ZAMARGU-4260 file (C-alpha; in steps of 0.2 Angstrom, whole numbers, plus 5000, padded with zeros to 4 digits):
<rodrens>
0) 5270/4885/5129 | 5266/4901/5134 | 5271/4910/5120 | 5265/4897/5107 | 5247/4898/5114
5) 5247/4916/5113 | 5252/4914/5095 | 5240/4903/5090 | 5225/4915/5097 | 5234/4929/5088
10) 5232/4920/5074 | 5215/4913/5076 | 5208/4931/5082 | 5216/4938/5066 | 5208/4926/5054
15) 5190/4928/5062 | 5194/4948/5059 | 5200/4945/5041 | 5183/4935/5036 | 5172/4946/5045
20) 5180/4962/5035 | 5179/4952/5021 | 5160/4948/5022 | 5159/4968/5025 | 5166/4971/5011
25) 5154/4959/5000 | 5139/4962/5007 | 5141/4983/5011 | 5137/4996/4998 | 5149/5010/4996
30) 5137/5025/4992 | 5142/5044/4991 | 5155/5044/4976 | 5151/5051/4960 | 5156/5051/4942
35) 5154/5063/4924 | 5133/5066/4923 | 5123/5072/4910 | 5124/5093/4913 | 5114/5100/4927
40) 5110/5083/4932 | 5119/5072/4947 | 5125/5055/4947 | 5129/5045/4962 | 5135/5029/4961
45) 5133/5016/4976 | 5145/5001/4974 | 5143/4984/4980 | 5155/4967/4982 | 5176/4965/4985
50) 5185/4981/4978 | 5168/4988/4970 | 5167/4975/4959 | 5149/4978/4956 | 5140/4996/4955
55) 5123/5006/4952 | 5121/5025/4947 | 5105/5034/4953 | 5102/5050/4942 | 5094/5067/4947
60) 5088/5078/4936 | 5075/5085/4948 | 5070/5102/4945 | 5081/5107/4928 | 5068/5111/4916
65) 5059/5104/4901 | 5073/5102/4889 | 5082/5090/4900 | 5071/5076/4890 | 5079/5066/4882
70) 5095/5063/4894 | 5109/5052/4892 | 5112/5041/4908 | 5126/5028/4912 | 5126/5011/4906
75) 5122/5006/4926 | 5107/5018/4930 | 5096/5011/4941 | 5086/5027/4948 | 5081/5041/4936
80) 5072/5056/4944 | 5066/5068/4931 | 5054/5077/4942 | 5050/5094/4944 | 5054/5099/4927
85) 5039/5105/4918 | 5037/5092/4906 | 5020/5091/4895 | 5025/5075/4886 | 5032/5060/4888
90) 5038/5044/4876 | 5045/5029/4872 | 5059/5039/4863 | 5062/5049/4878 | 5064/5033/4888
95) 5076/5022/4879 | 5094/5020/4873 | 5109/5018/4885 | 5107/5015/4904 | 5086/5014/4902
100) 5088/4993/4900 | 5090/4993/4917 | 5080/5005/4923 | 5072/4999/4942 | 5066/5016/4945
105) 5060/5033/4937 | 5049/5048/4945 | 5040/5059/4936 | 5030/5067/4947 | 5027/5085/4950
110) 5027/5089/4931 | 5012/5093/4918 | 5011/5077/4909 | 4994/5074/4901 | 4997/5060/4893
115) 5004/5045/4889 | 5004/5032/4877 | 5002/5014/4876 | 5022/5012/4871 | 5029/5025/4882
120) 5037/5012/4897 | 5037/4997/4885 | 5058/4999/4885 | 5059/4998/4903 | 5056/4979/4905
125) 5066/4980/4923 | 5055/4995/4929 | 5048/4992/4948 | 5044/5009/4955 | 5036/5023/4944
130) 5030/5039/4952 | 5020/5048/4941 | 5008/5060/4956 | 5005/5078/4953 | 5002/5077/4935
135) 4990/5080/4924 | 4984/5063/4917 | 4966/5061/4910 | 4966/5043/4905 | 4977/5027/4904
140) 4978/5018/4888 | 4976/5000/4889 | 4993/4988/4889 | 5002/5003/4895 | 5012/4994/4910
145) 5012/4976/4901 | 5029/4976/4898 | 5037/4980/4916 | 5038/4970/4932 | 5031/4987/4940
150) 5027/4985/4960 | 5025/5001/4966 | 5015/5014/4957 | 5009/5029/4959 | 4996/5041/4949
155) 4990/5051/4963 | 4983/5067/4961 | 4981/5068/4942 | 4966/5070/4934 | 4960/5052/4931
160) 4941/5050/4928 | 4937/5032/4923 | 4948/5016/4926 | 4950/5001/4918 | 4961/4990/4929
165) 4964/4978/4916 | 4978/4994/4912 | 4989/4989/4925 | 4991/4970/4920 | 5008/4963/4915
170) 5013/4949/4905 | 5017/4934/4919 | 5011/4944/4933 | 5028/4944/4940 | 5026/4952/4956
175) 5011/4961/4968 | 5008/4978/4964 | 5005/4994/4977 | 4993/5004/4967 | 4990/5023/4971
180) 4975/5032/4963 | 4971/5045/4975 | 4965/5061/4973 | 4957/5060/4957 | 4942/5061/4948
185) 4935/5044/4948 | 4921/5041/4948 | 4921/5023/4939 | 4931/5007/4941 | 4929/4996/4925
190) 4932/4977/4927 | 4930/4970/4909 | 4940/4955/4906 | 4940/4941/4924 | 4953/4932/4914
195) 4965/4946/4911 | 4964/4953/4930 | 4979/4962/4938 | 4990/4958/4953 | 4988/4972/4964
200) 4988/4969/4983 | 4988/4987/4990 | 4974/4999/4982 | 4971/5016/4986 | 4958/5025/4980
205) 4955/5040/4992 | 4950/5057/4988 | 4940/5053/4973 | 4920/5055/4967 | 4915/5036/4970
210) 4898/5035/4975 | 4898/5017/4978 | 4910/5003/4982 | 4919/4997/4964 | 4918/4980/4957
215) 4936/4973/4962 | 4930/4956/4962 | 4942/4942/4959 | 4959/4955/4962 | 4969/4948/4976
220) 4968/4963/4988 | 4974/4962/5005 | 4973/4982/5008 | 4960/4994/5000 | 4956/5012/5007
225) 4939/5019/4998 | 4944/5035/5011 | 4934/5051/5006 | 4922/5048/4992 | 4904/5052/4991
230) 4898/5034/4997 | 4882/5034/5005 | 4879/5016/5007 | 4889/4999/5009 | 4878/4987/5001
235) 4878/4969/5005 | 4886/4962/4990 | 4900/4975/4989 | 4915/4965/4993 | 4909/4948/4984
240) 4928/4941/4978 | 4939/4950/4990 | 4942/4933/5002 | 4962/4940/5006 | 4959/4955/5010
245) 4967/4960/5027 | 4964/4978/5031 | 4949/4989/5025 | 4949/5007/5028 | 4929/5016/5025
250) 4934/5033/5035 | 4930/5051/5031 | 4912/5045/5021 | 4904/5061/5024 | 4889/5054/5017
255) 4888/5036/5023 | 4874/5034/5033 | 4871/5016/5033 | 4879/4999/5031 | 4869/4985/5026
260) 4869/4967/5037 | 4878/4953/5030 | 4891/4966/5019 | 4906/4960/5028 | 4902/4941/5027
265) 4915/4939/5013 | 4929/4944/5022 | 4935/4929/5032 | 4954/4936/5033 | 4952/4954/5037
270) 4961/4959/5052 | 4956/4979/5052 | 4942/4989/5048 | 4941/5007/5049 | 4923/5014/5048
275) 4930/5031/5058 | 4924/5050/5055 | 4909/5045/5047 | 4897/5059/5055 | 4882/5053/5048
280) 4882/5034/5052 | 4872/5033/5067 | 4869/5016/5071 | 4876/4996/5065 | 4866/4981/5065
285) 4876/4967/5077 | 4874/4957/5057 | 4884/4970/5050 | 4899/4961/5058 | 4894/4942/5053
290) 4909/4934/5043 | 4922/4944/5052 | 4930/4930/5060 | 4949/4937/5060 | 4944/4955/5063
295) 4956/4961/5078 | 4954/4979/5077 | 4938/4990/5073 | 4938/5009/5072 | 4921/5019/5075
300) 4928/5034/5082 | 4923/5048/5077 | 4906/5043/5070 | 4887/5045/5076 | 4887/5028/5083
305) 4887/5032/5101 | 4882/5012/5108 | 4888/4996/5100 | 4874/4982/5095 | 4870/4968/5107
310) 4879/4951/5102 | 4891/4961/5093 | 4905/4948/5101 | 4901/4935/5095 | 4904/4939/5077
315) 4920/4945/5082 | 4929/4928/5091 | 4946/4939/5087 | 4944/4957/5091 | 4956/4964/5103
320) 4952/4982/5101 | 4938/4995/5099 | 4938/5012/5094 | 4920/5022/5100 | 4915/5040/5101
325) 4927/5054/5106 | 4944/5046/5114 | 4935/5028/5119 | 4943/5014/5118 | 4938/4996/5123
330) 4947/4981/5125 | 4940/4964/5123 | 4944/4951/5139 | 4938/4935/5144 | 4929/4931/5162
335) 4931/4913/5167 | 4916/4903/5172 | 4917/4897/5189 | 4921/4876/5191 | 4907/4866/5193
340) 4910/4844/5197 | 4901/4845/5178 | 4916/4855/5171 | 4918/4876/5171 | 4904/4889/5166
345) 4907/4895/5147 | 4918/4910/5146 | 4911/4926/5145 | 4918/4939/5132 | 4917/4957/5138
350) 4924/4975/5137 | 4934/4983/5147 | 4934/5003/5139 | 4941/5019/5144 | 4940/5037/5139
355) 4950/5053/5142 | 4942/5052/5162 | 4944/5034/5167 | 4935/5018/5165 | 4917/5018/5157
360) 4904/5006/5161 | 4902/4991/5147 | 4883/4989/5147 | 4882/5009/5144 | 4891/5003/5126
365) 4882/4986/5121
</rodrens>
């Protein structure tokens, strides 16, 4: 009986072990094997499934030179790196043929590309990630990305001046897009057709030449970065139509002197507001914070604002932390009222603030 029990246990253990191994074989990619590749390129194969039944190829042709295009790639290519090749042009012919139909990610960064056409990426129907940062693009043609399923797009560090938001609209609006347009020459963001808005959830417009908050009404943004622009004033209607915004960054606006009351009233879901490093912003009215019912983090560090407006907390029921001045950090707490027969007194919200030297009296800040 003892031997029988041991045998059964061994069989069960073996069965469970084999089952676990099969799961690992089916779900874990095998990375690192190489295959024959285009001259001067490197191909790396990722194999999936039992007995490597499914594979995808990453092709690295970076730093080769402008003669590399057009490049032939394997039929199962998912990622193509053409960065740092001194390319001055890129067109549809260079991005079509065997292997390009399954391409998911394309890196064209650190080249010298000056222009693209509306058909440049038209054959890349499954493209999800496009990096064209650090080029010399001055404009983006209409319908440039209407055929792709782009989710991550980087056009930072180019020479773009005016941007039409409709350029990033794709047929069917397949997935939300994260768009980086930082470090360009953008002074205008145009929006002409409200019926054809792109599905952008994250937009970075930092380090441009915007003199005012652009009209982004109707775009389903959750994150917006306008840092390091020559914006002097935040107007009352600047954020109308952005009710889904969660994170707003207005940092390093060296010309900013005024934030209008009620300017954030249309942002009921905003959780993070960054107004740091605005040295010429000296004062904030309590009404600036009206409507920010979901705000949890407020950053006013390294600004000219040395004290917080009275009655500010009543407009910020969800606030958790406030940064102010140089290394002053405040946390909100609730002071319970005393109990009476008729019930308890209303609870009072207070701030506990500290700097590098220790606690600071909240009345000195409010």
